[in-house]
C-alpha positions in Angstrom: 204.0 162.1 300.6 202.1 163.8 303.3 198.8 162.6 301.8 200.1 159.0 301.6 201.3 159.0 305.3 197.9 160.4 306.3 196.1 157.7 304.3 198.2 154.9 305.8 197.7 156.3 309.3 193.9 156.3 308.8 193.9 152.7 307.6 195.8 151.6 310.7 193.3 153.4 312.9 190.4 151.8 311.1 191.9 148.3 311.4 192.5 149.0 315.1 188.9 150.2 315.7 187.5 147.1 314.0 189.3 144.9 316.5 188.0 146.7 319.5 185.2 145.0 321.4 182.0 147.1 321.6 181.1 148.4 325.1 177.6 146.9 325.0 177.3 143.7 323.0 174.0 142.6 321.4 173.8 139.7 323.9 174.0 142.1 326.9 171.3 141.2 329.4 170.4 144.9 330.0 168.4 146.8 327.5 166.8 150.1 328.3 163.8 149.4 326.0 163.0 146.2 327.9 162.9 148.0 331.3 159.5 148.5 333.0 159.9 152.3 332.8 160.1 152.1 329.0 157.3 149.5 328.6 154.7 152.0 327.4 152.0 151.9 324.7 151.9 154.1 321.7 151.0 157.6 322.9 149.2 158.7 319.7 145.7 158.0 321.0 143.8 155.2 322.9 140.7 153.8 321.3 139.4 151.9 324.3 140.0 152.2 328.0 139.6 149.6 330.8 138.6 150.4 334.4 141.3 149.6 336.9 139.0 148.9 339.9 135.4 148.4 340.9 134.6 152.1 341.5 136.0 153.1 338.1 133.7 150.5 336.5 130.9 152.0 338.5 131.7 155.5 337.3 131.8 154.4 333.6 128.5 152.5 334.1 126.9 155.6 335.7 128.0 157.9 332.9 126.5 155.4 330.3 123.1 155.2 332.1 122.6 158.7 333.6 122.4 162.2 332.2 123.9 163.7 335.3 126.8 162.2 337.2 128.8 163.6 340.1 132.2 161.9 340.6 133.8 162.9 343.9 137.1 161.4 345.1 140.7 162.0 345.9 143.4 163.0 343.3 144.6 160.3 341.0 141.5 158.2 340.9 140.9 158.8 337.2 137.7 161.0 337.5 138.7 163.5 334.8 140.3 161.0 332.5 137.2 158.7 332.6 134.9 161.6 332.0 136.8 162.8 329.0 137.0 159.2 327.7 133.2 158.8 328.0 132.7 162.2 326.2 135.0 161.2 323.3 133.2 157.8 322.9 129.8 159.5 322.9 131.0 162.0 320.3 132.5 159.3 318.0 129.4 157.1 318.4 127.1 160.0 317.3 125.2 160.2 320.6 126.2 163.9 321.0 127.1 166.6 318.6 129.7 168.3 320.7 131.8 168.3 323.9 131.7 171.2 326.3 134.5 171.6 328.8 134.6 173.9 331.8 136.8 174.4 334.7 137.0 177.2 337.3 139.9 179.6 336.8 141.1 179.3 340.4 144.8 179.3 341.0 146.2 176.7 343.4 147.3 179.0 346.2 149.6 181.1 343.9 148.8 184.3 342.0 149.9 184.1 338.4 148.9 187.7 337.7 147.5 188.9 334.4 147.5 186.4 331.6 147.8 187.8 328.0 145.9 186.6 325.0 142.3 185.9 324.0 139.8 183.9 326.0 141.1 180.5 324.9 144.7 181.5 325.7 143.8 182.8 329.1 142.0 179.6 330.0 144.6 177.3 328.5 146.7 176.9 331.6 143.7 176.0 333.7 142.4 173.5 331.1 145.7 171.8 330.4 144.7 168.5 332.2 141.6 168.3 330.0 143.6 169.0 326.9 146.1 166.2 327.9 143.3 163.7 328.3 141.7 164.7 325.0 145.0 164.5 323.2 145.5 161.0 324.7 142.1 159.9 323.5 141.9 161.3 320.0 145.3 162.6 319.0 146.6 166.1 318.6 145.5 166.6 314.9 141.9 165.6 315.5 141.8 167.6 318.8 143.0 170.7 317.0 140.4 170.3 314.2 137.6 169.8 316.7 138.6 172.9 318.7 138.7 174.9 315.5 135.3 173.9 314.2 133.6 174.1 317.6 132.9 170.4 318.1 134.9 170.7 321.3 134.0 174.0 323.1 135.8 175.6 326.0 133.2 177.4 328.2 134.5 179.3 331.2 132.1 178.9 334.2 131.6 182.7 334.4 130.0 182.6 330.9 127.7 179.6 331.3 124.7 181.5 332.8 121.7 181.6 330.4 122.8 178.8 328.2 121.0 175.5 327.5 123.3 172.7 326.5 121.5 170.4 324.1 123.0 167.3 322.4 126.3 167.8 324.3 128.5 165.9 326.7 129.5 168.4 329.4 132.5 167.9 331.7 132.9 170.3 334.6 136.2 169.6 336.2 137.6 170.7 339.6 134.1 171.4 340.9 135.5 171.6 344.5 136.6 175.1 343.5 133.0 176.2 342.7 130.6 177.7 345.2 127.2 176.2 345.9 125.5 178.8 343.7 127.9 178.3 340.9 127.3 174.5 340.9 123.6 175.0 341.0 123.8 177.3 338.0 125.9 174.8 336.1 123.5 171.9 336.8 120.6 173.9 335.4 122.4 174.3 332.1 121.6 170.6 331.2 119.5 170.3 328.1 117.9 167.6 326.0 119.9 164.6 324.9 122.9 165.7 327.0 125.1 164.2 329.7 126.8 166.3 332.3 129.6 165.0 334.5 131.0 167.0 337.5 134.3 165.9 338.9 136.2 167.1 342.0 138.0 166.3 345.2 136.1 167.8 348.2 139.3 167.7 350.3 141.4 169.8 347.9 139.5 173.0 347.5 141.5 176.2 346.8 138.6 178.4 348.0 138.3 179.7 351.5 137.0 177.2 354.1 133.3 176.6 353.8 132.9 178.2 350.3 133.1 175.0 348.2 129.6 173.6 347.4 130.6 170.2 346.1 130.0 168.3 349.3 126.6 169.8 349.9 125.5 169.3 346.2 126.7 165.7 346.2 124.8 164.9 349.4 121.6 166.5 348.2 121.7 164.9 344.8 122.5 161.4 346.0 118.9 160.4 346.5 117.5 162.1 343.3 116.3 159.6 340.7 118.2 159.7 337.4 121.3 161.2 339.0 124.4 159.2 340.0 126.8 160.2 342.7 130.0 158.1 342.5 132.4 158.4 345.5 135.9 157.1 344.8 138.3 156.3 347.6 142.1 156.3 348.3 142.2 152.6 347.3 141.1 153.6 343.8 144.1 155.8 343.1 145.9 154.7 340.0 148.8 157.1 340.1 152.1 156.3 341.9 151.4 154.2 345.0 152.9 156.9 347.2 150.0 159.3 346.3 147.6 157.0 348.2 150.0 156.7 351.1 150.5 160.5 351.3 146.8 161.3 351.1 146.3 158.9 354.0 148.4 160.9 356.4 148.2 164.5 355.0 
């Protein structure tokens, strides 16, 4: 009898639930997937990119025509992303055999202490923006494979002296945190059939005042034939609009 009463009670509850109006009907005008914040492309990888403004177009054109490019501009103008995109396209087109990434291991005003692990693990936190751009351009699986076979190489700036980088696309990021002598050493690593792109924001150096060599290097190279110096501005920022507003007053 107890089982029968339980079965009848369950049936009554089921009938009652079927008669209840759903909280959000299919004809509801609000749908989170149709909101602007959710209107995003597939994040697996992006085959082609499009410049968002004239200076970004100028930077892409400069990287296609010159073996050495200096991209200087404020944060959020797409310098690093465009450089990584150009490197991936050159690798996939067979114009280069490998991609070499380097970035100064300078902490942004905060000491993180000793970092455990091997060289790649120690450099990983500093190279995370480059990894993110690479992952966006080629996908995690291919990125992992290229890192394993050496097609994409992580080269700390301190270990670059004495090397000649042939048949490579070299991206040196955050160059504002390099001294004049460090940048000079990096520039002279350029080998045959290679492209080198230096990116940085002269106004956001984490070095002591007067130590960054980016501004002087860019000024001296601007008139050298075969070298392109592209200067991006606050109006070229493609991050949140507040970034441009803040940089204008900070």
